[in-house]
All heavy atoms as a GROMACS GRO file, in nm:
protein
  608
    1MET      N    1  11.850   2.884   5.280
    1MET     CA    2  11.706   2.879   5.300
    1MET      C    3  11.678   2.788   5.419
    1MET      O    4  11.731   2.680   5.432
    1MET     CB    5  11.639   2.826   5.173
    1MET     CG    6  11.489   2.827   5.182
    1MET     SD    7  11.403   2.802   5.023
    1MET     CE    8  11.437   2.632   4.987
    2SER      N    9  11.590   2.834   5.504
    2SER     CA   10  11.554   2.762   5.624
    2SER      C   11  11.459   2.646   5.593
    2SER      O   12  11.380   2.654   5.499
    2SER     CB   13  11.486   2.858   5.723
    2SER     OG   14  11.433   2.789   5.833
    3ASP      N   15  11.467   2.541   5.672
    3ASP     CA   16  11.375   2.429   5.658
    3ASP      C   17  11.250   2.449   5.742
    3ASP      O   18  11.156   2.371   5.734
    3ASP     CB   19  11.443   2.298   5.700
    3ASP     CG   20  11.552   2.257   5.601
    3ASP    OD1   21  11.543   2.295   5.483
    3ASP    OD2   22  11.645   2.187   5.643
    4LYS      N   23  11.249   2.555   5.822
    4LYS     CA   24  11.137   2.582   5.911
    4LYS      C   25  11.014   2.620   5.829
    4LYS      O   26  11.023   2.704   5.738
    4LYS     CB   27  11.173   2.696   6.006
    4LYS     CG   28  11.072   2.722   6.115
    4LYS     CD   29  11.127   2.824   6.213
    4LYS     CE   30  11.036   2.839   6.333
    4LYS     NZ   31  11.092   2.933   6.430
    5PRO      N   32  10.898   2.559   5.858
    5PRO     CA   33  10.777   2.597   5.786
    5PRO      C   34  10.746   2.746   5.805
    5PRO      O   35  10.760   2.800   5.915
    5PRO     CB   36  10.668   2.510   5.850
    5PRO     CG   37  10.742   2.395   5.912
    5PRO     CD   38  10.875   2.451   5.954
    6VAL      N   39  10.706   2.811   5.698
    6VAL     CA   40  10.678   2.954   5.701
    6VAL      C   41  10.576   2.989   5.809
    6VAL      O   42  10.592   3.087   5.881
    6VAL     CB   43  10.629   3.002   5.562
    6VAL    CG1   44  10.582   3.146   5.566
    6VAL    CG2   45  10.738   2.985   5.458
    7GLU      N   46  10.474   2.907   5.824
    7GLU     CA   47  10.366   2.934   5.920
    7GLU      C   48  10.416   2.939   6.065
    7GLU      O   49  10.351   2.995   6.151
    7GLU     CB   50  10.255   2.829   5.909
    7GLU     CG   51  10.197   2.812   5.770
    7GLU     CD   52  10.283   2.726   5.680
    7GLU    OE1   53  10.349   2.631   5.726
    7GLU    OE2   54  10.286   2.756   5.559
    8GLN      N   55  10.530   2.877   6.091
    8GLN     CA   56  10.584   2.872   6.226
    8GLN      C   57  10.685   2.983   6.254
    8GLN      O   58  10.736   2.995   6.364
    8GLN     CB   59  10.650   2.736   6.251
    8GLN     CG   60  10.553   2.620   6.250
    8GLN     CD   61  10.623   2.487   6.269
    8GLN    OE1   62  10.742   2.480   6.294
    8GLN    NE2   63  10.548   2.379   6.255
    9MET      N   64  10.712   3.066   6.154
    9MET     CA   65  10.812   3.172   6.169
    9MET      C   66  10.753   3.297   6.231
    9MET      O   67  10.637   3.330   6.208
    9MET     CB   68  10.870   3.210   6.033
    9MET     CG   69  10.953   3.105   5.969
    9MET     SD   70  11.016   3.168   5.812
    9MET     CE   71  11.165   3.073   5.799
   10SER      N   72  10.837   3.366   6.306
   10SER     CA   73  10.798   3.497   6.354
   10SER      C   74  10.810   3.594   6.237
   10SER      O   75  10.869   3.561   6.133
   10SER     CB   76  10.892   3.543   6.467
   10SER     OG   77  11.022   3.569   6.414
   11PHE      N   78  10.756   3.712   6.254
   11PHE     CA   79  10.767   3.815   6.149
   11PHE      C   80  10.914   3.841   6.118
   11PHE      O   81  10.954   3.847   6.002
   11PHE     CB   82  10.698   3.943   6.194
   11PHE     CG   83  10.715   4.057   6.098
   11PHE    CD1   84  10.636   4.066   5.985
   11PHE    CD2   85  10.812   4.154   6.120
   11PHE    CE1   86  10.653   4.169   5.894
   11PHE    CE2   87  10.829   4.258   6.031
   11PHE     CZ   88  10.750   4.266   5.917
   12GLU      N   89  10.995   3.856   6.222
   12GLU     CA   90  11.137   3.887   6.204
   12GLU      C   91  11.212   3.777   6.131
   12GLU      O   92  11.296   3.805   6.045
   12GLU     CB   93  11.202   3.917   6.339
   12GLU     CG   94  11.152   4.043   6.406
   12GLU     CD   95  11.016   4.030   6.475
   12GLU    OE1   96  10.966   3.918   6.492
   12GLU    OE2   97  10.958   4.134   6.510
   13GLU      N   98  11.183   3.653   6.166
   13GLU     CA   99  11.248   3.540   6.098
   13GLU      C  100  11.211   3.538   5.949
   13GLU      O  101  11.297   3.519   5.863
   13GLU     CB  102  11.205   3.407   6.160
   13GLU     CG  103  11.259   3.380   6.298
   13GLU     CD  104  11.198   3.257   6.362
   13GLU    OE1  105  11.077   3.231   6.345
   13GLU    OE2  106  11.274   3.185   6.429
   14ALA      N  107  11.084   3.557   5.922
   14ALA     CA  108  11.037   3.554   5.783
   14ALA      C  109  11.097   3.668   5.702
   14ALA      O  110  11.139   3.649   5.588
   14ALA     CB  111  10.884   3.559   5.779
   15MET      N  112  11.103   3.787   5.759
   15MET     CA  113  11.161   3.902   5.689
   15MET      C  114  11.310   3.879   5.660
   15MET      O  115  11.358   3.908   5.551
   15MET     CB  116  11.144   4.031   5.769
   15MET     CG  117  11.008   4.094   5.754
   15MET     SD  118  10.968   4.143   5.584
   15MET     CE  119  11.090   4.270   5.555
   16ALA      N  120  11.382   3.826   5.758
   16ALA     CA  121  11.525   3.801   5.740
   16ALA      C  122  11.548   3.700   5.627
   16ALA      O  123  11.635   3.720   5.542
   16ALA     CB  124  11.588   3.752   5.870
   17GLU      N  125  11.469   3.594   5.626
   17GLU     CA  126  11.486   3.494   5.520
   17GLU      C  127  11.445   3.553   5.385
   17GLU      O  128  11.511   3.529   5.283
   17GLU     CB  129  11.405   3.368   5.548
   17GLU     CG  130  11.430   3.263   5.442
   17GLU     CD  131  11.370   3.128   5.470
   17GLU    OE1  132  11.344   3.096   5.587
   17GLU    OE2  133  11.352   3.053   5.372
   18LEU      N  134  11.339   3.632   5.382
   18LEU     CA  135  11.295   3.693   5.257
   18LEU      C  136  11.404   3.784   5.200
   18LEU      O  137  11.433   3.782   5.080
   18LEU     CB  138  11.166   3.771   5.280
   18LEU     CG  139  11.103   3.839   5.159
   18LEU    CD1  140  11.075   3.739   5.048
   18LEU    CD2  141  10.975   3.911   5.200
   19GLU      N  142  11.468   3.861   5.287
   19GLU     CA  143  11.576   3.948   5.242
   19GLU      C  144  11.691   3.868   5.182
   19GLU      O  145  11.748   3.906   5.079
   19GLU     CB  146  11.627   4.034   5.358
   19GLU     CG  147  11.528   4.141   5.400
   19GLU     CD  148  11.565   4.212   5.528
   19GLU    OE1  149  11.668   4.178   5.591
   19GLU    OE2  150  11.490   4.303   5.568
   20LYS      N  151  11.725   3.755   5.244
   20LYS     CA  152  11.832   3.670   5.191
   20LYS      C  153  11.795   3.613   5.054
   20LYS      O  154  11.878   3.607   4.963
   20LYS     CB  155  11.861   3.555   5.288
   20LYS     CG  156  11.932   3.599   5.415
   20LYS     CD  157  11.952   3.482   5.509
   20LYS     CE  158  12.009   3.528   5.641
   20LYS     NZ  159  12.018   3.418   5.739
   21LEU      N  160  11.668   3.572   5.040
   21LEU     CA  161  11.624   3.517   4.913
   21LEU      C  162  11.630   3.622   4.802
   21LEU      O  163  11.671   3.592   4.690
   21LEU     CB  164  11.481   3.462   4.924
   21LEU     CG  165  11.460   3.340   5.013
   21LEU    CD1  166  11.313   3.299   5.013
   21LEU    CD2  167  11.548   3.225   4.970
   22VAL      N  168  11.590   3.743   4.834
   22VAL     CA  169  11.593   3.851   4.735
   22VAL      C  170  11.736   3.875   4.688
   22VAL      O  171  11.761   3.888   4.568
   22VAL     CB  172  11.529   3.980   4.791
   22VAL    CG1  173  11.556   4.099   4.702
   22VAL    CG2  174  11.379   3.961   4.811
   23VAL      N  175  11.829   3.878   4.781
   23VAL     CA  176  11.970   3.898   4.745
   23VAL      C  177  12.017   3.787   4.652
   23VAL      O  178  12.082   3.812   4.550
   23VAL     CB  179  12.059   3.908   4.871
   23VAL    CG1  180  12.207   3.902   4.836
   23VAL    CG2  181  12.027   4.035   4.948
   24GLN      N  182  11.985   3.663   4.685
   24GLN     CA  183  12.025   3.549   4.602
   24GLN      C  184  11.968   3.562   4.461
   24GLN      O  185  12.039   3.541   4.363
   24GLN     CB  186  11.976   3.417   4.663
   24GLN     CG  187  12.058   3.367   4.779
   24GLN     CD  188  12.006   3.234   4.827
   24GLN    OE1  189  11.897   3.226   4.883
   24GLN    NE2  190  12.084   3.129   4.804
   25LEU      N  191  11.840   3.595   4.453
   25LEU     CA  192  11.776   3.605   4.322
   25LEU      C  193  11.829   3.723   4.242
   25LEU      O  194  11.844   3.713   4.120
   25LEU     CB  195  11.624   3.614   4.339
   25LEU     CG  196  11.556   3.486   4.388
   25LEU    CD1  197  11.411   3.514   4.426
   25LEU    CD2  198  11.564   3.377   4.283
   26GLU      N  199  11.858   3.833   4.309
   26GLU     CA  200  11.909   3.951   4.239
   26GLU      C  201  12.049   3.927   4.181
   26GLU      O  202  12.083   3.984   4.078
   26GLU     CB  203  11.910   4.073   4.331
   26GLU     CG  204  11.772   4.131   4.354
   26GLU     CD  205  11.773   4.250   4.448
   26GLU    OE1  206  11.870   4.270   4.524
   26GLU    OE2  207  11.673   4.325   4.446
   27LYS      N  208  12.128   3.845   4.247
   27LYS     CA  209  12.262   3.815   4.197
   27LYS      C  210  12.255   3.740   4.064
   27LYS      O  211  12.347   3.750   3.983
   27LYS     CB  212  12.340   3.733   4.298
   27LYS     CG  213  12.389   3.812   4.416
   27LYS     CD  214  12.472   3.725   4.508
   27LYS     CE  215  12.525   3.803   4.626
   27LYS     NZ  216  12.602   3.717   4.717
   28GLY      N  217  12.149   3.664   4.044
   28GLY     CA  218  12.133   3.591   3.919
   28GLY      C  219  12.225   3.473   3.903
   28GLY      O  220  12.245   3.424   3.792
   29GLU      N  221  12.282   3.425   4.011
   29GLU     CA  222  12.378   3.315   4.005
   29GLU      C  223  12.315   3.180   4.043
   29GLU      O  224  12.385   3.082   4.060
   29GLU     CB  225  12.496   3.345   4.097
   29GLU     CG  226  12.571   3.470   4.056
   29GLU     CD  227  12.678   3.512   4.156
   29GLU    OE1  228  12.693   3.445   4.261
   29GLU    OE2  229  12.746   3.612   4.129
   30VAL      N  230  12.182   3.180   4.058
   30VAL     CA  231  12.113   3.059   4.101
   30VAL      C  232  12.055   2.990   3.977
   30VAL      O  233  11.997   3.056   3.890
   30VAL     CB  234  11.999   3.096   4.199
   30VAL    CG1  235  11.926   2.973   4.247
   30VAL    CG2  236  12.054   3.174   4.317
   31PRO      N  237  12.070   2.858   3.966
   31PRO     CA  238  12.011   2.786   3.852
   31PRO      C  239  11.858   2.808   3.844
   31PRO      O  240  11.793   2.835   3.946
   31PRO     CB  241  12.042   2.638   3.881
   31PRO     CG  242  12.154   2.640   3.980
   31PRO     CD  243  12.140   2.767   4.057
   32LEU      N  244  11.803   2.795   3.727
   32LEU     CA  245  11.662   2.824   3.703
   32LEU      C  246  11.569   2.749   3.798
   32LEU      O  247  11.481   2.810   3.859
   32LEU     CB  248  11.624   2.791   3.558
   32LEU     CG  249  11.479   2.815   3.521
   32LEU    CD1  250  11.441   2.961   3.540
   32LEU    CD2  251  11.452   2.769   3.380
   33GLU      N  252  11.585   2.621   3.812
   33GLU     CA  253  11.496   2.542   3.898
   33GLU      C  254  11.503   2.590   4.043
   33GLU      O  255  11.401   2.600   4.110
   33GLU     CB  256  11.528   2.393   3.889
   33GLU     CG  257  11.491   2.330   3.757
   33GLU     CD  258  11.343   2.341   3.724
   33GLU    OE1  259  11.258   2.320   3.812
   33GLU    OE2  260  11.312   2.374   3.607
   34GLU      N  261  11.623   2.619   4.090
   34GLU     CA  262  11.637   2.670   4.226
   34GLU      C  263  11.577   2.809   4.239
   34GLU      O  264  11.517   2.842   4.340
   34GLU     CB  265  11.784   2.671   4.268
   34GLU     CG  266  11.803   2.705   4.415
   34GLU     CD  267  11.948   2.702   4.460
   34GLU    OE1  268  12.034   2.649   4.386
   34GLU    OE2  269  11.975   2.752   4.570
   35SER      N  270  11.589   2.888   4.134
   35SER     CA  271  11.530   3.023   4.135
   35SER      C  272  11.379   3.015   4.152
   35SER      O  273  11.320   3.093   4.226
   35SER     CB  274  11.561   3.097   4.004
   35SER     OG  275  11.695   3.127   3.994
   36ILE      N  276  11.318   2.920   4.084
   36ILE     CA  277  11.173   2.902   4.095
   36ILE      C  278  11.136   2.863   4.237
   36ILE      O  279  11.041   2.917   4.296
   36ILE     CB  280  11.123   2.797   3.993
   36ILE    CG1  281  11.141   2.854   3.852
   36ILE    CG2  282  10.978   2.760   4.019
   36ILE    CD1  283  11.122   2.752   3.741
   37THR      N  284  11.211   2.771   4.295
   37THR     CA  285  11.186   2.728   4.433
   37THR      C  286  11.203   2.845   4.530
   37THR      O  287  11.120   2.865   4.619
   37THR     CB  288  11.281   2.613   4.472
   37THR    OG1  289  11.260   2.504   4.382
   37THR    CG2  290  11.258   2.568   4.614
   38LEU      N  291  11.309   2.923   4.511
   38LEU     CA  292  11.333   3.040   4.597
   38LEU      C  293  11.221   3.143   4.581
   38LEU      O  294  11.176   3.201   4.680
   38LEU     CB  295  11.468   3.104   4.565
   38LEU     CG  296  11.592   3.023   4.599
   38LEU    CD1  297  11.718   3.094   4.551
   38LEU    CD2  298  11.599   2.995   4.748
   39TYR      N  299  11.178   3.165   4.459
   39TYR     CA  300  11.071   3.261   4.433
   39TYR      C  301  10.942   3.218   4.503
   39TYR      O  302  10.874   3.299   4.566
   39TYR     CB  303  11.047   3.276   4.283
   39TYR     CG  304  10.941   3.378   4.251
   39TYR    CD1  305  10.972   3.513   4.245
   39TYR    CD2  306  10.810   3.340   4.229
   39TYR    CE1  307  10.875   3.608   4.218
   39TYR    CE2  308  10.711   3.433   4.202
   39TYR     CZ  309  10.744   3.567   4.196
   39TYR     OH  310  10.647   3.659   4.170
   40GLU      N  311  10.909   3.089   4.492
   40GLU     CA  312  10.787   3.038   4.557
   40GLU      C  313  10.797   3.052   4.709
   40GLU      O  314  10.700   3.090   4.775
   40GLU     CB  315  10.763   2.893   4.516
   40GLU     CG  316  10.722   2.878   4.372
   40GLU     CD  317  10.720   2.735   4.323
   40GLU    OE1  318  10.778   2.645   4.389
   40GLU    OE2  319  10.661   2.712   4.216
   41ARG      N  320  10.912   3.022   4.765
   41ARG     CA  321  10.932   3.038   4.909
   41ARG      C  322  10.920   3.187   4.946
   41ARG      O  323  10.859   3.222   5.046
   41ARG     CB  324  11.070   2.984   4.949
   41ARG     CG  325  11.112   3.004   5.092
   41ARG     CD  326  11.057   2.900   5.182
   41ARG     NE  327  11.115   2.912   5.317
   41ARG     CZ  328  11.082   2.837   5.417
   41ARG    NH1  329  10.992   2.743   5.402
   41ARG    NH2  330  11.137   2.855   5.535
   42GLY      N  331  10.976   3.273   4.862
   42GLY     CA  332  10.967   3.416   4.886
   42GLY      C  333  10.824   3.465   4.886
   42GLY      O  334  10.784   3.548   4.968
   43GLU      N  335  10.743   3.416   4.795
   43GLU     CA  336  10.601   3.453   4.791
   43GLU      C  337  10.530   3.411   4.919
   43GLU      O  338  10.449   3.486   4.973
   43GLU     CB  339  10.532   3.390   4.668
   43GLU     CG  340  10.563   3.459   4.539
   43GLU     CD  341  10.504   3.599   4.532
   43GLU    OE1  342  10.386   3.618   4.566
   43GLU    OE2  343  10.579   3.690   4.493
   44ALA      N  344  10.560   3.291   4.966
   44ALA     CA  345  10.498   3.244   5.091
   44ALA      C  346  10.543   3.329   5.209
   44ALA      O  347  10.463   3.364   5.296
   44ALA     CB  348  10.534   3.097   5.114
   45LEU      N  349  10.672   3.365   5.212
   45LEU     CA  350  10.724   3.449   5.320
   45LEU      C  351  10.659   3.588   5.316
   45LEU      O  352  10.621   3.643   5.420
   45LEU     CB  353  10.876   3.461   5.309
   45LEU     CG  354  10.955   3.335   5.342
   45LEU    CD1  355  11.098   3.347   5.290
   45LEU    CD2  356  10.953   3.308   5.492
   46LYS      N  357  10.645   3.643   5.198
   46LYS     CA  358  10.583   3.775   5.182
   46LYS      C  359  10.439   3.773   5.232
   46LYS      O  360  10.396   3.861   5.307
   46LYS     CB  361  10.586   3.816   5.035
   46LYS     CG  362  10.520   3.948   5.006
   46LYS     CD  363  10.526   3.977   4.856
   46LYS     CE  364  10.443   4.096   4.819
   46LYS     NZ  365  10.307   4.063   4.784
   47ALA      N  366  10.364   3.672   5.194
   47ALA     CA  367  10.224   3.660   5.238
   47ALA      C  368  10.216   3.645   5.390
   47ALA      O  369  10.130   3.705   5.455
   47ALA     CB  370  10.157   3.540   5.169
   48HIS      N  371  10.307   3.568   5.445
   48HIS     CA  372  10.310   3.548   5.591
   48HIS      C  373  10.340   3.680   5.663
   48HIS      O  374  10.274   3.713   5.761
   48HIS     CB  375  10.417   3.442   5.625
   48HIS     CG  376  10.429   3.411   5.770
   48HIS    ND1  377  10.330   3.345   5.840
   48HIS    CD2  378  10.529   3.436   5.859
   48HIS    CE1  379  10.370   3.331   5.966
   48HIS    NE2  380  10.490   3.385   5.979
   49CYS      N  381  10.436   3.755   5.612
   49CYS     CA  382  10.470   3.884   5.673
   49CYS      C  383  10.353   3.982   5.664
   49CYS      O  384  10.323   4.053   5.760
   49CYS     CB  385  10.593   3.945   5.605
   49CYS     SG  386  10.746   3.859   5.647
   50GLU      N  387  10.286   3.984   5.550
   50GLU     CA  388  10.170   4.072   5.533
   50GLU      C  389  10.060   4.036   5.632
   50GLU      O  390   9.997   4.123   5.691
   50GLU     CB  391  10.118   4.066   5.390
   50GLU     CG  392  10.209   4.135   5.291
   50GLU     CD  393  10.167   4.116   5.147
   50GLU    OE1  394  10.084   4.027   5.116
   50GLU    OE2  395  10.220   4.191   5.062
   51LYS      N  396  10.038   3.906   5.652
   51LYS     CA  397   9.936   3.860   5.746
   51LYS      C  398   9.971   3.903   5.889
   51LYS      O  399   9.886   3.952   5.964
   51LYS     CB  400   9.924   3.707   5.737
   51LYS     CG  401   9.821   3.646   5.828
   51LYS     CD  402   9.816   3.496   5.808
   51LYS     CE  403   9.727   3.430   5.910
   51LYS     NZ  404   9.729   3.284   5.901
   52LYS      N  405  10.098   3.885   5.926
   52LYS     CA  406  10.143   3.924   6.060
   52LYS      C  407  10.130   4.075   6.080
   52LYS      O  408  10.087   4.121   6.186
   52LYS     CB  409  10.289   3.882   6.083
   52LYS     CG  410  10.312   3.734   6.092
   52LYS     CD  411  10.285   3.688   6.231
   52LYS     CE  412  10.336   3.546   6.252
   52LYS     NZ  413  10.303   3.497   6.384
   53LEU      N  414  10.167   4.154   5.979
   53LEU     CA  415  10.156   4.299   5.989
   53LEU      C  416  10.011   4.343   6.002
   53LEU      O  417   9.979   4.431   6.083
   53LEU     CB  418  10.218   4.366   5.867
   53LEU     CG  419  10.368   4.386   5.870
   53LEU    CD1  420  10.415   4.445   5.738
   53LEU    CD2  421  10.410   4.476   5.985
   54LYS      N  422   9.923   4.284   5.925
   54LYS     CA  423   9.781   4.318   5.931
   54LYS      C  424   9.725   4.289   6.070
   54LYS      O  425   9.652   4.370   6.126
   54LYS     CB  426   9.702   4.243   5.825
   54LYS     CG  427   9.555   4.279   5.820
   54LYS     CD  428   9.488   4.215   5.700
   54LYS     CE  429   9.340   4.237   5.699
   54LYS     NZ  430   9.298   4.374   5.680
   55ALA      N  431   9.762   4.175   6.126
   55ALA     CA  432   9.715   4.140   6.260
   55ALA      C  433   9.766   4.240   6.363
   55ALA      O  434   9.693   4.283   6.452
   55ALA     CB  435   9.760   3.999   6.296
   56ALA      N  436   9.892   4.281   6.349
   56ALA     CA  437   9.948   4.378   6.442
   56ALA      C  438   9.880   4.514   6.426
   56ALA      O  439   9.849   4.580   6.526
   56ALA     CB  440  10.099   4.393   6.418
   57GLU      N  441   9.855   4.556   6.303
   57GLU     CA  442   9.787   4.683   6.279
   57GLU      C  443   9.647   4.683   6.340
   57GLU      O  444   9.604   4.782   6.396
   57GLU     CB  445   9.779   4.712   6.129
   57GLU     CG  446   9.912   4.749   6.068
   57GLU     CD  447   9.908   4.755   5.917
   57GLU    OE1  448   9.806   4.717   5.855
   57GLU    OE2  449  10.010   4.800   5.860
   58GLU      N  450   9.578   4.572   6.328
   58GLU     CA  451   9.444   4.562   6.384
   58GLU      C  452   9.447   4.573   6.536
   58GLU      O  453   9.362   4.638   6.596
   58GLU     CB  454   9.377   4.433   6.341
   58GLU     CG  455   9.338   4.434   6.194
   58GLU     CD  456   9.283   4.302   6.145
   58GLU    OE1  457   9.283   4.203   6.221
   58GLU    OE2  458   9.240   4.298   6.028
   59LYS      N  459   9.547   4.513   6.599
   59LYS     CA  460   9.559   4.524   6.744
   59LYS      C  461   9.588   4.667   6.786
   59LYS      O  462   9.530   4.718   6.881
   59LYS     CB  463   9.670   4.432   6.796
   59LYS     CG  464   9.632   4.287   6.797
   59LYS     CD  465   9.745   4.203   6.852
   59LYS     CE  466   9.710   4.056   6.851
   59LYS     NZ  467   9.819   3.973   6.902
   60VAL      N  468   9.678   4.732   6.715
   60VAL     CA  469   9.714   4.869   6.747
   60VAL      C  470   9.595   4.961   6.726
   60VAL      O  471   9.570   5.052   6.804
   60VAL     CB  472   9.836   4.916   6.664
   60VAL    CG1  473   9.859   5.065   6.678
   60VAL    CG2  474   9.960   4.839   6.706
   61ALA      N  475   9.520   4.939   6.621
   61ALA     CA  476   9.406   5.023   6.589
   61ALA      C  477   9.296   5.015   6.694
   61ALA      O  478   9.215   5.106   6.705
   61ALA     CB  479   9.350   4.985   6.453
   62THR      N  480   9.295   4.910   6.772
   62THR     CA  481   9.188   4.894   6.868
   62THR      C  482   9.221   4.946   7.007
   62THR      O  483   9.138   4.940   7.096
   62THR     CB  484   9.146   4.745   6.880
   62THR    OG1  485   9.257   4.670   6.927
   62THR    CG2  486   9.100   4.691   6.747
   63ILE      N  487   9.340   4.998   7.027
   63ILE     CA  488   9.376   5.054   7.157
   63ILE      C  489   9.302   5.187   7.174
   63ILE      O  490   9.309   5.274   7.088
   63ILE     CB  491   9.528   5.074   7.170
   63ILE    CG1  492   9.599   4.938   7.165
   63ILE    CG2  493   9.562   5.149   7.298
   63ILE    CD1  494   9.748   4.947   7.159
   64THR      N  495   9.231   5.202   7.285
   64THR     CA  496   9.158   5.325   7.310
   64THR      C  497   9.238   5.416   7.403
   64THR      O  498   9.318   5.369   7.484
   64THR     CB  499   9.021   5.296   7.374
   64THR    OG1  500   9.040   5.224   7.496
   64THR    CG2  501   8.933   5.215   7.280
   65THR      N  502   9.217   5.546   7.387
   65THR     CA  503   9.288   5.644   7.469
   65THR      C  504   9.190   5.745   7.527
   65THR      O  505   9.080   5.765   7.475
   65THR     CB  506   9.394   5.719   7.386
   65THR    OG1  507   9.329   5.784   7.277
   65THR    CG2  508   9.501   5.626   7.333
   66ASP      N  509   9.233   5.810   7.634
   66ASP     CA  510   9.151   5.917   7.691
   66ASP      C  511   9.185   6.049   7.623
   66ASP      O  512   9.265   6.053   7.529
   66ASP     CB  513   9.169   5.924   7.844
   66ASP     CG  514   9.312   5.958   7.885
   66ASP    OD1  515   9.389   6.009   7.803
   66ASP    OD2  516   9.345   5.932   8.002
   67ALA      N  517   9.128   6.158   7.669
   67ALA     CA  518   9.148   6.289   7.607
   67ALA      C  519   9.295   6.332   7.609
   67ALA      O  520   9.339   6.410   7.525
   67ALA     CB  521   9.062   6.393   7.677
   68SER      N  522   9.372   6.283   7.704
   68SER     CA  523   9.513   6.318   7.714
   68SER      C  524   9.602   6.228   7.629
   68SER      O  525   9.723   6.246   7.623
   68SER     CB  526   9.559   6.309   7.860
   68SER     OG  527   9.483   6.395   7.941
   69GLY      N  528   9.542   6.127   7.567
   69GLY     CA  529   9.620   6.035   7.485
   69GLY      C  530   9.674   5.916   7.560
   69GLY      O  531   9.752   5.838   7.507
   70ASN      N  532   9.633   5.900   7.685
   70ASN     CA  533   9.679   5.786   7.764
   70ASN      C  534   9.595   5.662   7.731
   70ASN      O  535   9.473   5.671   7.720
   70ASN     CB  536   9.666   5.816   7.914
   70ASN     CG  537   9.754   5.932   7.955
   70ASN    OD1  538   9.869   5.940   7.914
   70ASN    ND2  539   9.698   6.024   8.033
   71PRO      N  540   9.659   5.548   7.716
   71PRO     CA  541   9.583   5.426   7.686
   71PRO      C  542   9.485   5.395   7.798
   71PRO      O  543   9.518   5.405   7.916
   71PRO     CB  544   9.690   5.317   7.677
   71PRO     CG  545   9.821   5.389   7.663
   71PRO     CD  546   9.803   5.524   7.723
   72THR      N  547   9.363   5.360   7.760
   72THR     CA  548   9.261   5.326   7.860
   72THR      C  549   9.214   5.181   7.847
   72THR      O  550   9.140   5.134   7.929
   72THR     CB  551   9.139   5.418   7.847
   72THR    OG1  552   9.084   5.405   7.715
   72THR    CG2  553   9.176   5.563   7.876
   73GLY      N  554   9.255   5.116   7.743
   73GLY     CA  555   9.213   4.978   7.722
   73GLY      C  556   9.205   4.948   7.574
   73GLY      O  557   9.265   5.018   7.492
   74THR      N  558   9.128   4.850   7.542
   74THR     CA  559   9.112   4.814   7.402
   74THR      C  560   8.964   4.806   7.370
   74THR      O  561   8.879   4.791   7.458
   74THR     CB  562   9.177   4.680   7.368
   74THR    OG1  563   9.121   4.579   7.451
   74THR    CG2  564   9.327   4.684   7.389
   75ALA      N  565   8.933   4.820   7.244
   75ALA     CA  566   8.796   4.808   7.196
   75ALA      C  567   8.796   4.713   7.076
   75ALA      O  568   8.898   4.701   7.008
   75ALA     CB  569   8.744   4.946   7.155
   76PRO      N  570   8.683   4.650   7.050
   76PRO     CA  571   8.677   4.561   6.933
   76PRO      C  572   8.710   4.640   6.807
   76PRO      O  573   8.674   4.757   6.794
   76PRO     CB  574   8.533   4.514   6.930
   76PRO     CG  575   8.479   4.542   7.065
   76PRO     CD  576   8.558   4.655   7.122
   77LEU      N  577   8.779   4.575   6.713
   77LEU     CA  578   8.814   4.641   6.588
   77LEU      C  579   8.687   4.681   6.514
   77LEU      O  580   8.677   4.790   6.462
   77LEU     CB  581   8.898   4.548   6.500
   77LEU     CG  582   8.942   4.604   6.368
   77LEU    CD1  583   9.034   4.725   6.390
   77LEU    CD2  584   9.015   4.500   6.287
   78ASP      N  585   8.588   4.593   6.511
   78ASP     CA  586   8.461   4.622   6.446
   78ASP      C  587   8.356   4.630   6.556
   78ASP      O  588   8.309   4.527   6.605
   78ASP     CB  589   8.428   4.512   6.347
   78ASP     CG  590   8.303   4.542   6.265
   78ASP    OD1  591   8.245   4.651   6.282
   78ASP    OD2  592   8.266   4.456   6.183
   79PRO      N  593   8.317   4.751   6.599
   79PRO     CA  594   8.228   4.766   6.714
   79PRO      C  595   8.086   4.715   6.691
   79PRO      O  596   8.005   4.722   6.780
   79PRO     CB  597   8.230   4.916   6.740
   79PRO     CG  598   8.271   4.980   6.614
   79PRO     CD  599   8.356   4.879   6.542
   80GLN      N  600   8.053   4.663   6.577
   80GLN     CA  601   7.917   4.617   6.550
   80GLN      C  602   7.884   4.493   6.625
   80GLN      O  603   7.940   4.401   6.646
   80GLN     CB  604   7.898   4.593   6.401
   80GLN     CG  605   7.915   4.721   6.324
   80GLN     CD  606   7.906   4.696   6.173
   80GLN    OE1  607   7.872   4.590   6.127
   80GLN    NE2  608   7.938   4.798   6.097
   0.00000   0.00000   0.00000
């Protein structure tokens, strides 16, 4: 488990650590107290990844294109 704060991780770093935690927990070889700590870290990593994905989706959704499908710029996500 990394000592790096979750908020400072890139999406890729967080996903890689989350995958490692899942493997550890699935093996069932971790003591109960450590399992709880790993689970809590996993929840934080999951939330962080979801936040990063949502932000990326919002950016992608705002790219505007012309009739041919070529990018022409960006538009606000909420045009109001």
